[in-house]
Backbone as CSV, one residue per row, in Angstrom:
resi,resn,N_x,N_y,N_z,CA_x,CA_y,CA_z,C_x,C_y,C_z
1,UNK,72.926,-58.448,179.997,71.508,-58.844,180.086,70.793,-57.395,179.499
2,UNK,69.481,-57.496,178.728,68.749,-56.163,179.592,68.316,-55.292,180.623
3,UNK,68.321,-54.399,180.462,68.188,-53.182,181.437,66.805,-51.979,181.411
4,UNK,66.197,-52.214,182.968,65.338,-51.022,182.271,64.513,-50.441,184.500
5,UNK,63.750,-49.962,183.983,63.241,-49.364,184.942,62.201,-49.490,185.603
6,UNK,61.665,-49.804,187.134,60.360,-50.330,187.498,59.832,-49.362,186.936
7,UNK,58.825,-49.174,185.942,57.717,-47.885,185.683,56.436,-48.180,186.975
8,UNK,55.788,-49.067,186.910,54.585,-49.327,187.900,55.448,-50.895,188.926
9,UNK,54.433,-50.440,190.328,54.357,-52.243,191.342,53.259,-52.234,191.355
10,UNK,52.579,-53.077,192.281,51.206,-53.256,192.138,51.191,-54.412,193.181
11,UNK,50.300,-53.735,194.438,49.867,-54.652,195.860,49.722,-56.105,195.584
12,UNK,49.532,-56.743,194.148,49.103,-57.776,194.104,50.353,-59.090,193.616
13,UNK,51.581,-58.152,193.416,52.614,-59.172,193.573,53.577,-59.441,192.057
14,UNK,52.887,-57.880,191.140,53.027,-57.558,189.869,53.379,-56.334,189.627
15,UNK,54.737,-56.099,188.248,54.880,-55.099,188.146,55.386,-54.772,186.778
16,UNK,55.485,-53.271,186.061,56.082,-53.464,185.173,57.289,-52.404,184.911
17,UNK,58.473,-52.681,183.581,59.467,-52.692,183.291,58.977,-51.848,182.426
18,UNK,59.557,-50.441,182.213,60.202,-49.475,181.187,61.617,-49.685,180.636
19,UNK,61.203,-50.479,179.004,62.763,-51.038,178.508,63.282,-49.592,177.303
20,UNK,62.707,-48.779,177.651,63.060,-47.580,176.982,62.776,-48.094,175.771
21,UNK,61.900,-48.910,175.646,61.382,-48.832,173.913,59.824,-48.735,173.991
22,UNK,58.843,-48.831,172.866,57.627,-48.773,173.159,56.522,-49.646,173.560
23,UNK,57.323,-50.356,174.626,56.232,-51.556,175.119,57.366,-51.276,176.514
24,UNK,56.493,-52.290,177.747,56.891,-52.434,179.072,56.434,-53.686,179.034
25,UNK,57.424,-54.064,179.858,56.783,-55.729,179.770,56.733,-55.422,181.364
26,UNK,55.776,-56.696,181.554,54.869,-57.463,182.532,56.187,-58.286,183.679
27,UNK,56.116,-57.827,185.118,57.122,-59.282,185.540,55.799,-59.546,186.683
28,UNK,56.200,-60.887,187.247,55.622,-61.452,188.639,56.953,-61.141,189.191
29,UNK,56.053,-61.827,190.494,57.132,-61.611,191.668,57.615,-62.593,191.782
30,UNK,57.222,-63.755,191.135,58.023,-65.084,191.071,58.721,-65.398,189.729
31,UNK,59.193,-64.423,189.437,60.193,-64.152,188.468,61.481,-63.152,189.096
32,UNK,61.158,-62.853,190.240,62.527,-62.419,190.979,63.460,-63.077,191.713
33,UNK,64.654,-62.151,191.204,65.602,-63.462,191.731,67.469,-62.274,192.884
34,UNK,67.245,-62.535,193.826,67.587,-62.171,194.888,67.533,-60.784,195.530
35,UNK,65.953,-60.631,195.349,65.282,-59.451,196.090,64.062,-60.170,196.005
36,UNK,63.733,-59.588,197.395,61.532,-59.545,198.055,61.347,-58.666,196.987
37,UNK,60.148,-58.731,196.095,59.164,-57.989,195.863,58.137,-56.621,196.511
38,UNK,58.288,-56.704,198.364,58.507,-55.213,199.063,59.582,-54.566,198.880
39,UNK,60.954,-54.846,198.710,61.741,-54.366,198.808,62.515,-53.531,197.522
40,UNK,61.691,-53.951,196.311,61.704,-53.376,194.865,60.691,-51.921,195.130
41,UNK,61.204,-50.564,194.429,60.654,-49.371,194.434,60.762,-48.657,192.861
42,UNK,59.662,-48.139,192.613,58.945,-47.408,191.347,60.279,-47.013,191.159
43,UNK,60.970,-46.743,190.135,62.357,-46.062,189.242,63.333,-46.833,189.575
44,UNK,63.265,-47.509,189.870,64.605,-48.389,190.210,65.140,-49.398,189.600
45,UNK,66.338,-49.012,189.117,67.301,-49.930,187.780,67.575,-51.388,188.006
46,UNK,66.725,-52.107,187.225,66.868,-53.675,187.046,67.149,-54.148,186.333
47,UNK,67.974,-55.742,186.226,68.222,-56.252,184.521,67.270,-57.679,184.378
48,UNK,66.953,-57.467,183.595,66.084,-58.764,183.324,66.591,-59.842,181.925
49,UNK,66.016,-60.930,181.268,65.903,-62.129,180.497,63.794,-61.219,180.044
50,UNK,64.069,-61.157,178.535,62.718,-61.247,178.097,62.841,-62.641,177.395
51,UNK,61.386,-62.548,178.048,60.701,-64.229,178.203,59.116,-64.832,177.650
52,UNK,58.337,-65.263,177.473,57.328,-65.200,176.600,56.325,-66.069,177.931
53,UNK,55.500,-65.238,178.055,54.282,-65.691,178.727,52.587,-66.064,177.960
54,UNK,52.043,-66.746,179.076,50.683,-66.398,177.953,50.360,-65.450,177.684
55,UNK,50.662,-64.295,177.726,49.698,-63.074,177.317,50.466,-62.104,176.486
56,UNK,52.164,-62.891,176.679,53.012,-62.324,175.300,54.014,-61.735,176.280
57,UNK,54.599,-60.808,175.853,56.072,-61.226,175.956,56.366,-60.373,177.577
58,UNK,57.334,-61.609,178.691,57.149,-60.496,179.668,58.986,-60.739,180.808
59,UNK,59.385,-60.454,181.253,60.413,-60.693,181.959,60.398,-61.310,182.870
60,UNK,61.743,-61.955,182.776,61.969,-63.463,183.801,63.284,-62.887,184.628
61,UNK,63.322,-63.209,185.471,65.076,-63.616,186.463,65.311,-61.811,186.432
62,UNK,64.415,-61.129,187.066,64.724,-59.383,187.129,65.293,-59.480,188.536
63,UNK,66.584,-58.827,188.083,67.153,-58.440,189.767,67.500,-57.060,189.550
64,UNK,67.570,-56.516,190.730,68.693,-55.391,190.835,69.535,-54.789,189.746
65,UNK,69.720,-53.955,189.634,71.421,-53.557,188.558,72.276,-52.793,189.254
């Protein structure tokens, strides 16, 4: 599974993962596995699978690495 760092979290239940490339991946709190959204912090390392959302690529199955 690819890994990245949480770049930004919002108070609306979504965030963005810095994948180390030129594009960040969006994720929604419904895509989390084994962790509550409010337990995440910016800069935290996570693993994910890349999926396809309505507006383009997104992270799914997001969990702490």
